[in-house]
N, C-alpha and C positions, 0 to 999 in steps of 0.2 A: 405625516407620521411615517417613519420608516418601519417596515415590517420584515421580519426575518424568521426563519424556522430553525436556524441553528447558529450558535455563536461559538467560535473557537477562542477561548481565553488563554492568553499566554501564561506560562507557568510563573507563579509568584504574584500575579495580578488578580487572583480570585477574590481576595478580601476587598481590594479597592473597587472591583467591579460590583460586587454585591452590596457594598456599603451605600451605593447611590441609587439602587433600585429596590422595588418591593413587588410582591405578587398582588395582582388585582383580582380578577375573577378566576378562581381556581378550578371551576367545574365546567361551565358551559363554554366560555370563550377564554381559555387560560391565556394570560398575558402578564408581562412585566411592565411596570410604569415607574416614573421617576419618584424617588423618595424625597419628600420635603422635610429635611432634617433641621434646617435653620430657619428661624422666624425673624423678620425684621423688627426693629424697635417699634415701629408703628403698629405691626400686627400684634406684638406682645401687649401693647397698651389696649388694643381693641379686645383681646381675649380676656384680660383682667377686668375690663369694664363690663363684660357680659357674664362673668362668673358670679355664681351665687355664694361661693365659699366664704368670701369676706363677711358677708351678712350673716351666714349661718354660724361662722366661727364666733362672731360677736354675741350671738344669742346663746351659744354653748358656754362661752365664758361667763355669761350672766347667771348661769344655773348654780345652785348650791351643790355642795358635795353629795348631799342626800339625794337631790334630784338626779344627778349624774349616775349615782349608784342604781337608781331605778331603771335608767336607760341601759345600763350595763347588764342588768339582770334580764331584761325583756327579750333579747334575741335568743337566749338559751332556754327560755321557759317552754317546757313541753317538747323540746327539740330532740328528735331521734334520727337515726340513720335513715336518710331519705334521698330521693333524687328528683331532678326536674331539669329545666333549662339551665339552672345554675350549676348543675353537676353535683348536687349536694349529697354525696355518698352513693354513687351508682355502682352496680355490679355488672361488669362487662366480661363475658366469657368466664365467669367464675371468679374474677379478680375484683376485690373491693377497692374503690377509689373514693376518698373522702375529701371534703372541703370544709374549712372552718366556719364558713358563713359570715354573718355580720357581727361586729362588736357594737358596743353602745354608741360610740362616736359615729360609725358608719350608718347605723340605723337612724340616728338623729339627723344626719345629713340627708339621707334618703327621704325621711318623713318631712323634714322642714322644707326641702326643695319642692316636694309635692304640694305643700301648703302654699308656698310662694307662687307656684304656677297656677294654682286654683284660687289665687287672690284671697287667701285666708290669713288673717293676722295672728300674731302670737305664736306660742309653742304648744304642741299637743301634749297630752298626758299619756305616757306610755302604758300599754295594756299587756297583760300576760296572755290574753285570749286572741288578740289580733294585732297586726302591724301594718301600718301605712295602707298599701293597696289590699283590697278585699274583693271577693267575688260578689256579684249582685245578680239576682234574677228578679225582673220586674214584670208584673202582669197588670195591664191596664186596658183602656178602651173596651172593645167587645170581647177580648180574650178571656177565657175562663181557666186555662191551664197552661203549664209549660213543663217540659221534660228535657233534660240534657244528660249526656252519657260520656264517660271516659272508658275507652275500651282497654282491655288487658288480655290480649292473646298470648300464646306461649312465646312467640317471637315478634318483636316490633322495633322500630327505629326511634331514636331520640336525638336531639341536638345537644352536643356537649361542647363546652368551651375548651379551646386548646390552651393548655397551660403555657404561660409565658408569651402568648400572642394576644395583644390587645384587640378586643372586638372580633376575634376570629373563632368560628365554630366549625364543627364537623359532624356529619351524621354517623351515629354509632348504633350497631345492632345490639339489642338487649335480649337476653334469654331469661324470662321470668318463670322459674320452676315453682309452680304453685304447690304449697305444702301446708296442711292444716296443723295447728289452729290458725285462724285468720281473725284479725281485729280491725274493724273500721271505726273511724271517729271523725268528728268535725267540731269546730267552734262556730257558733252562728248566733245571729239575732234576727228578729222578724217583726214585721208589721203587716199582717194579712187579715183580711176580712172575708167571712164566708158569704157566698152569693147563691148557694143552692143547698139542698138538704143532705148532700153526701160529700162534704169537702175532706181533703186530706193533704198533708205535706209530709214527705219522707225522704230520707237518704238511705239508699240500700245497695247491697251487692247482690247481683244475680249470678249464681253458680250453675254451670253446665257440667253435669256428671253423668256417667254411664253406669247402669246397674242391670245385670243380667241381659245385656244386649240392647237395652232400651234407654233412650235419652231421658234424663231427669233434669228439672230446673228447680232450684231452691233459692228463695230470697232471704237475705239477712237484713232486716229492716230496723231503722231508727225513726220512730215517729217524731216529727218536729212540731214544737208549739207554734201556734198562730201569731201570738204576740209575746215577745220576750226580749229582755236585754241580753247581752252577750253571755253565752253559757257553753259548756262542753257537753257532748253526748257521744257515747261509744257503746259498741256491742261486739261480741265475738262468737265464733262457732268453732267447734273442735272435731265434729264428726259429720260425715256425709256418706250416704250409701254408695258403694262401688268406687269407680275411678273418677277423680276430679279432673276435668279437662281444662277449663278456663273460667273466668268471671269478668263481669263489667260493673262499673260503679254508676249509679244513677242518682239524680236529684229530680224529684217529681212533685209538682204542686198542682192540685186540681180542685175546682169548685171554690177558688179563692182569688182575690185580687189584692195587690199590694206589692211588698218588697221582702225578699229574703236575702240576707247578707251572710257570707260564709268565708271561713279562712281555716288554715292549718288542717287540710284534708289528710287523712291517714288511712292507708290500706296496708296493714302491718302483717307480714308473715316471713318466715325464713330469716329472721333476724334483722329486717330492715323495712322501711316504709317505701312501698312501690308506687304511691300516688305521684303522678306527674304534676308539676307546678303546685306543690303542697301549700305554698304561701300565697297562691292566687295573684301572682304578679301580672299575668295576662291569660285569663281563663279562656278567652276566645281567640287565642293566637292560632293562625294558620301558617303553613309552611309551603313554599313554592320553589321553583327552579330545581337546583340540585338536592333540595331538602323535601321534595314533593312526597317522598315515601313516608315521611314522619306524620303520624296522625295528630289531629288537633288535641290540645289538652282536654277540652270539652267540646262536644258537638251537639247541635240541637236535634232532638228527636221529634218533639212537639213544640213548635213555636209559631202559633198563629199571629196574625197582625195585632199588634198591641203588646206582644210579649217579646222580651229580649233578655240577654245576659251579657255581662261585661265585667272587667275589673275596674274599680273606681277607688278614688280616695275620698273618704267622708270623715268629717270631724264629729266623731261620736265614740 
């Protein structure tokens, strides 16, 4: 492979030169590589044979108009300005950037492809409380508790998709100016069993604020039912003593074993939802290389052997 540090392109040939190359690694070892623009007939046949879209399209065509209407309503149910890896309404340096998100057909494709990959037959029934991938905390074996956190300092980095660039993301610095009131909420279902005399399960925000020169900590808590079908829970706070510095979100289960499923996380203030990965596409996602400065969506605080958390697809 030829290596060069500088290329002198003749005037008038710029478009021709860049039409045949693309950027590869843009951060650590920046380089240009050949762009594969044309596919042979053999490769095209191979791609279509591996595609799930024909199968998904046939299932969509078999739905009634009423069933399609339910799928069209599901993506917008409870949807508010928010952001995450999908870039769903992020505020960067005071400027709001929005994304339309999924429509009914795209949600159906996402959900049905996940079913096919997981060897599940048929078509799911769309829910207004959760969509395809959901977060799960599992406590089993000898473990008796689990706690995970999503940090929300004043400044932090997120991964944002570059508009018009397929599969390309960039790190973006976010300034989260915390302003009361704050509302936190989630949709969840659970199947937990108590194993000692003082069990609890809760979703809460811990606020760090300063009053008369002393640090104060206040928890805004939502107690979670041990056994329940999907439901919504929310709580808000409008006043705190002194100057509010920051907050973090926690999910904490103690004295219980079983499973907690959650989706549509909300941390709403200043006119938008600041929860990262609110639709729980990858709650345990980590970032490396040029994105190393981006915090995980959720990080384990207490995760003994037998306890774990992940995003899953489950038919329920």
